[in-house]
BADOLO-249875 format. One record per residue (C-alpha): y, x, z negated; residue in three letters. Coordinates in steps of 0.25 Angstrom, whole numbers, padded with zeros to 4 digits, always signed. Layout:
% BADOLO-249875
YXZAla
...
% end
This chain:
% BADOLO-249875
+0265+0488-0422Met
+0278+0480-0420Trp
+0271+0470-0414Arg
+0261+0468-0425Leu
+0273+0467-0435Leu
+0279+0456-0426Arg
+0268+0447-0428Arg
+0269+0437-0438Ser
+0255+0437-0444Trp
+0257+0453-0445Met
+0269+0451-0453Arg
+0263+0440-0463Glu
+0251+0450-0465Gly
+0261+0460-0469Gly
+0268+0452-0479Val
+0255+0447-0485Ile
+0251+0462-0486Leu
+0263+0465-0493Leu
+0262+0454-0503Leu
+0248+0456-0507Val
+0251+0471-0509Val
+0263+0467-0518Phe
+0254+0459-0525Ala
+0244+0469-0528Leu
+0254+0478-0532Ala
+0259+0469-0542Leu
+0246+0467-0547Met
+0243+0481-0548Thr
+0256+0486-0554Ala
+0262+0474-0563Pro
+0268+0483-0573Gln
+0275+0492-0562Gln
+0279+0478-0554Ala
+0286+0474-0567Met
+0293+0487-0570Glu
+0299+0486-0555Gly
+0303+0472-0558Ala
+0310+0476-0572Gln
+0317+0487-0565His
+0322+0477-0554Gly
+0327+0468-0564Leu
+0334+0478-0572Ser
+0341+0482-0560Leu
+0345+0468-0556Cys
+0350+0465-0570Phe
+0357+0478-0572Asn
+0363+0480-0557Val
+0361+0470-0547Ile
+0366+0457-0554Val
+0379+0463-0560Pro
+0382+0470-0548Ser
+0378+0459-0538Leu
+0381+0447-0544Phe
+0396+0448-0545Pro
+0398+0452-0531Phe
+0389+0441-0525Phe
+0400+0432-0532Val
+0411+0439-0527Leu
+0406+0438-0513Ser
+0402+0424-0514Ser
+0416+0420-0519Leu
+0422+0428-0508Val
+0416+0420-0497Val
+0416+0407-0504Asp
+0430+0407-0508Leu
+0435+0411-0494Gly
+0439+0425-0497Leu
+0430+0431-0487Ala
+0438+0424-0477Ala
+0452+0429-0481Tyr
+0445+0442-0481Leu
+0440+0440-0468Gly
+0453+0438-0462Arg
+0459+0451-0467Ala
+0448+0459-0463Leu
+0445+0453-0449Glu
+0452+0464-0443Gly
+0443+0474-0448Val
+0429+0469-0449Met
+0431+0463-0434Gln
+0433+0476-0428Pro
+0425+0484-0436Leu
+0412+0475-0438Phe
+0414+0463-0429Arg
+0413+0454-0441Val
+0425+0446-0445Asn
+0433+0449-0457Gly
+0426+0440-0468Cys
+0414+0450-0467Cys
+0423+0460-0474Gly
+0420+0453-0487Ser
+0405+0455-0485Ala
+0408+0470-0482Leu
+0417+0472-0494Ala
+0408+0465-0503Leu
+0396+0472-0498Gly
+0403+0486-0502Phe
+0407+0481-0515Leu
+0396+0473-0521Gly
+0383+0480-0514Gly
+0371+0475-0510Tyr
+0369+0464-0505Pro
+0383+0457-0508Val
+0388+0462-0493Gly
+0376+0454-0487Ala
+0379+0442-0495Arg
+0392+0441-0492Thr
+0390+0443-0477Ala
+0380+0432-0478Ile
+0390+0423-0486Gln
+0401+0424-0474Leu
+0390+0420-0463Tyr
+0386+0408-0472Glu
+0400+0404-0475Gln
+0404+0405-0460Gly
+0414+0417-0461Leu
+0406+0426-0451Cys
+0396+0424-0439Ser
+0382+0427-0439Arg
+0384+0440-0431Gly
+0394+0444-0441Glu
+0387+0441-0453Ala
+0374+0450-0448Glu
+0383+0461-0444Arg
+0390+0461-0457Leu
+0377+0461-0465Leu
+0374+0474-0457Ala
+0385+0482-0465Phe
+0391+0474-0477Cys
+0379+0475-0486Asn
+0382+0488-0493Asn
+0379+0494-0507Ser
+0390+0493-0517Gly
+0398+0505-0523Pro
+0392+0502-0537Ala
+0379+0505-0533Phe
+0381+0516-0524Ile
+0392+0524-0532Leu
+0386+0520-0546Gly
+0371+0519-0545Val
+0369+0528-0533Val
+0380+0539-0535Gly
+0382+0540-0549Ala
+0368+0536-0553Gly
+0358+0542-0543Val
+0365+0554-0538Phe
+0374+0556-0550Gly
+0387+0558-0542Asp
+0398+0548-0538Gly
+0402+0555-0526Arg
+0388+0553-0519Ile
+0390+0539-0523Gly
+0404+0539-0516Leu
+0397+0545-0504Leu
+0386+0535-0503Leu
+0396+0524-0504Tyr
+0405+0530-0494Ala
+0393+0532-0483Thr
+0387+0518-0488His
+0400+0512-0483Ala
+0402+0519-0471Leu
+0389+0516-0467Ala
+0390+0502-0468Ser
+0403+0502-0459Val
+0396+0509-0449Leu
+0385+0499-0449Val
+0395+0488-0448Gly
+0401+0495-0435Leu
+0388+0497-0430Leu
+0383+0482-0432Phe
+0397+0477-0425Arg
+0390+0477-0412Phe
+0378+0469-0418His
+0378+0456-0410Gly
+0389+0460-0401Ala
+0384+0452-0390His
+0381+0439-0398Thr
+0392+0429-0395Pro
+0400+0427-0406Arg
+0402+0412-0410Pro
+0415+0406-0408Ala
+0421+0404-0422Arg
+0435+0405-0429Arg
+0439+0418-0433Thr
+0440+0420-0448Pro
+0455+0421-0447Ala
+0456+0408-0441Ser
+0445+0401-0449Lys
+0449+0392-0460Pro
+0444+0398-0475Ile
+0435+0389-0481Gln
+0434+0393-0496Ala
+0426+0386-0507Val
+0433+0383-0521Asn
+0432+0393-0531Phe
+0422+0386-0541Pro
+0412+0382-0530Ala
+0413+0396-0524Ala
+0411+0403-0538Phe
+0400+0395-0542Thr
+0393+0396-0528Gly
+0395+0412-0528Ala
+0389+0413-0543Val
+0377+0405-0540Thr
+0374+0411-0527Arg
+0377+0425-0531Ser
+0367+0424-0543Phe
+0356+0418-0534Gln
+0359+0430-0524Asn
+0358+0440-0536Thr
+0344+0434-0541Leu
+0339+0435-0526Asn
+0344+0451-0527Ile
+0338+0454-0540Cys
+0325+0448-0535Ala
+0324+0457-0523Phe
+0329+0470-0532Val
+0318+0466-0542Thr
+0307+0464-0532Phe
+0309+0477-0525Phe
+0309+0485-0538Ala
+0295+0479-0540Val
+0292+0483-0526Val
+0296+0497-0528Leu
+0289+0499-0541Gln
+0276+0494-0536Leu
+0276+0503-0523Leu
+0278+0514-0533Glu
+0268+0510-0541Gln
+0256+0506-0530Thr
+0259+0519-0522Gly
+0266+0510-0511Gly
+0279+0519-0511Leu
+0270+0532-0510Ala
+0263+0526-0496Leu
+0277+0522-0492Cys
+0281+0536-0494Thr
+0270+0542-0487Arg
+0274+0533-0475Leu
+0287+0539-0475Leu
+0283+0553-0477Gly
+0278+0551-0463Leu
+0292+0551-0458Leu
+0296+0563-0465Gly
+0300+0558-0479Leu
+0297+0566-0492Ser
+0289+0558-0502Ala
+0301+0556-0511Gln
+0310+0553-0500Trp
+0301+0543-0495Ser
+0300+0535-0509Gln
+0315+0535-0509Arg
+0317+0530-0496Met
+0307+0518-0499Ile
+0314+0515-0512Ala
+0327+0514-0505Gly
+0322+0506-0494Leu
+0316+0495-0504Leu
+0327+0495-0515Glu
+0341+0503-0515Leu
+0342+0505-0530Ser
+0328+0511-0531Ser
+0330+0520-0519Gly
+0343+0525-0523Val
+0338+0528-0537Ser
+0326+0536-0532Ser
+0337+0546-0525Leu
+0340+0553-0539Ser
+0328+0561-0538Thr
+0327+0575-0531Ala
+0330+0578-0518Gly
+0342+0583-0508Gln
+0355+0576-0513Leu
+0359+0573-0497Ala
+0347+0566-0496Gln
+0347+0558-0507Gln
+0361+0554-0504Ile
+0358+0551-0490Ser
+0346+0543-0494Met
+0354+0535-0504Ala
+0364+0532-0492Ala
+0353+0526-0484Phe
+0347+0518-0496Met
+0360+0512-0499Leu
+0363+0508-0485Gly
+0349+0502-0483Trp
+0349+0495-0496Ala
+0335+0493-0497Gly
+0326+0482-0494Leu
+0328+0475-0507Ser
+0343+0473-0503Val
+0339+0468-0489His
+0330+0457-0495Cys
+0342+0453-0505Gln
+0351+0453-0492Val
+0339+0444-0483Leu
+0339+0435-0495Ser
+0353+0430-0491Phe
+0350+0431-0477Leu
+0339+0422-0477Val
+0347+0409-0477Asp
+0359+0414-0468Ser
+0352+0416-0455Gly
+0357+0431-0453Leu
+0348+0440-0447Ser
+0344+0451-0456Pro
+0342+0461-0445Arg
+0356+0467-0444Thr
+0358+0468-0459Tyr
+0345+0476-0460Leu
+0349+0484-0448Ala
+0362+0487-0454Gly
+0357+0491-0467Lys
+0348+0502-0461Phe
+0359+0507-0452Cys
+0368+0508-0465His
+0357+0516-0472Gly
+0356+0525-0460Leu
+0371+0527-0459Leu
+0374+0528-0474Ala
+0362+0539-0476Gly
+0367+0547-0463Gly
+0381+0547-0467Leu
+0378+0552-0481Thr
+0369+0562-0475Trp
+0380+0567-0467Leu
+0390+0567-0478Val
+0380+0574-0487Thr
+0380+0585-0475Arg
+0394+0587-0475Trp
+0399+0586-0489Ile
+0387+0592-0499Pro
+0384+0584-0510Val
+0378+0589-0523Ala
+0371+0581-0534Leu
+0376+0585-0548Pro
+0365+0590-0557Val
+0362+0581-0568Ser
+0352+0575-0577Asp
+0358+0561-0578Tyr
+0356+0556-0564Leu
+0344+0548-0568Leu
+0351+0542-0581Asp
+0364+0539-0573Gln
+0355+0531-0562Thr
+0347+0523-0574Glu
+0360+0520-0582Ser
+0368+0514-0570Ile
+0355+0506-0566Ala
+0354+0500-0579Ala
+0370+0497-0582Leu
+0368+0485-0592Asp
+0371+0472-0585Phe
+0384+0468-0592Ser
+0390+0480-0588Thr
+0386+0480-0574Ala
+0390+0465-0573Leu
+0404+0469-0578Ala
+0405+0480-0569Leu
+0402+0472-0557Ser
+0409+0460-0560Thr
+0422+0467-0562Ala
+0420+0474-0548Val
+0417+0460-0542Ser
+0430+0453-0549Val
+0437+0465-0544Gly
+0432+0464-0530Ala
+0435+0449-0530Trp
+0450+0451-0535Leu
+0452+0460-0524Leu
+0446+0452-0513Val
+0454+0440-0518Ser
+0467+0448-0519Ala
+0465+0452-0504Leu
+0461+0438-0499Cys
+0474+0432-0507Thr
+0483+0443-0500Ala
+0477+0439-0486Ile
+0479+0424-0489Ala
+0493+0427-0492Arg
+0496+0436-0481Lys
+0490+0426-0471Asn
+0498+0415-0478Gly
+0510+0422-0476Gly
+0508+0426-0461Asn
+0505+0410-0458Ser
+0519+0407-0464Arg
+0526+0417-0457Arg
+0519+0414-0443His
+0517+0399-0443Pro
+0508+0394-0431Val
+0513+0383-0424Tyr
% end
């Protein structure tokens, strides 16, 4: 079976078959396809654009203005022993935890393209730096889907811990690959672009990247709608049923594997709470095929391999789900009985554009000021040390 799949004619035939099936589904269910596209566009306008665009601009400015290099000198003693990457990679990890998918991956690729990290370091970094943000986990998942902020805190804690564990595991990736001779971040001169050029480039690139993400979100919203309408989702559910999963959990799993927000939203229905939370943790760690396509669109021109990234996300999902399940076994959690769960979820997802953009921009500006203050303090400290200890 695997030998057949490796043959090019078999892969091309499978792609052609999928395209034909998708075209037939569009022709037989055009109304449902349009509804799926409308749902995807609404999600992009109200959630994706205001939450990601400011952080994309922030991450580009951090790299282009040289702030990542200053941060790298401060974090070299932490990132290198733990994850076997240089300190500059700490900016990708921090922005990934703060901005959510796919800000961390985009920042890591920018660091590699700017020559601030090697190919091996970039691939190891991609395995664990692309994470879901606190706004989505605490707000949409915790308060919206489960109606309890404590569950959101639990999910975010296990999500972050699993990410760090993945980084520790993948520090051994490429251990036998000879590292190219290059100067360390502490000795490499910092090259920065002037602010007007950096700001213009950051806004332009960030807008293009945001449009690419919106395209994938809309496409997978259409795919999910067509799968449900044409019976494809029911067929996949039966196949997963052979593995022992019930029809209800199989449908949730498929939705989460394809698109994160749709999969997590499906968990608000009946079921054991421990299973719901553990499944949500797995979905948040795996991120969904839609997010992976967004990251792969950045990887195309970089030359980096996607294998390490995909393996890291799969491990992230398994570790996050396992950690969450263990915590729920030790610390029982109870879902509050309420009738407003669905309304709560819809109200968060339907947050008006201006409010969402204002909140996201405020967080982005705050993060920008924090990073700037940190880098300024590091620069002053380094300058003071150089004056006190001149090198002859």
